[in-house]
N, C-alpha and C positions, 0 to 999 in steps of 0.2 A: 374132230369134235373135242378130243381131249385137249388139244392145243388151245382151242377157244375157251374152254372152261378154265384152264390154267391162267390164261391172260385175264379173264374176267375176275378170278380170285385175286390176282396181282393188283388190278385196278381198284377193286373194293378195299383191299388191305391198305393201299396207298391213300385212298380217300379217308379211311378211318384214322390212319396215323396223322394225316393233315388236320383233320377236325380236332383230334385230341390235342395236338401240339398248339393249334390256334387257340383253343379255349384255355389252355394252360397259360399261354402268353398273355391273353387278355386279363385273366384272373390276377396274375402277378402284377400287371400294370396297375390295376385298381387297388391292389393290396398295398402298394407303395405309399398311397396317400392316407390310408386308413389309420386312425389314431387321434391322439390328443395333441393339438398344436397351440403354441403360444403366439398370439398376435402381437408382433413387435412394432409394426408401423403400417400406416396406410399412405400410399403415394397417389396423389390426385392427378387428374388429367393435365393440369397446368404445371406439373412438376413439383409442386409443394408437397411437403410430407407432414405427417402427424405421428410423432414418436409416442407410442402408447405406453402408459405405465402398467405395472403388473396387474393382473386380474382380468385380462381379455384373452379369450380362447376361441378356437374353432375345433369342435370334435367331429371327426368324419368317421362314420360307420358305413357298412356296405350299402345301406339304403337310405340313410338320413345324415344330414349335416345340421349341427347345432352351433349357433353363434352365441357365445356367452360374453356379453359386453358389460363391463363394470359400470354400475350406476344405471344401467338400462335393462338389465335382465337377460333372459335367454329366449332365443327363437329357434325352433326346429323345423326343418324342411325336408320332405322326401326329395330324392334326386335320382337321376340316371347319368351314367357316364358314357360318352361316345368319344373315343380318342382323348383329346385334351379339353373337351367341353363337358362341363357339368351343367345339367339342366335341372334347376330347382323349381319346385312348385310352391308358391306362396300366395295364399288367399285366392286360389284358383287361377293365378297367372303363372306363366313360365318365365323364369329368369335364367340367363346364361352366365356362367362363370367360366372363364378361359384359363386353363393352367398355362402359365407363362414359363415357369421354371420348376422342375421337380427333382429333388435330391433326397437322400436319406434323412437329413436333418434340417432341410430348408425347402419351403414351398412358397411360390408366388402365384397368386391367382388374381386375374383382372375381373373385378366385379363392377356392377353399375355405380357403386359408391367410389371406387378407386381400386388400386392394386393392393391387395392384402399381402404383407410379408409375414410369413409364419415360420416358426422354428420349433424343434423338439428338444 
């Protein structure tokens, strides 16, 4: 009986450690994109690009994304992240943004408009 209880404790301990490590891993993944990003260009599906002038930003917070587009104002969307897919809610519709490339100072996100190239 003692051996069974010891094995059960080991299994429960390993399960708790796995859950804690897993949730820490997901939190740090989401934290990498959190912050104020400068939108430098948009790459369209046909390969053409739009080099953007200063004044265009994307602010990513833990539960909202705000696009600040010069001469067009700002729009804020609640979102959730699952792996590399950000699902935004806009006017009751869900829109998917796919993280193409993620680094400390550069982020590329495929959106329905085109691929946003962002930097910090």
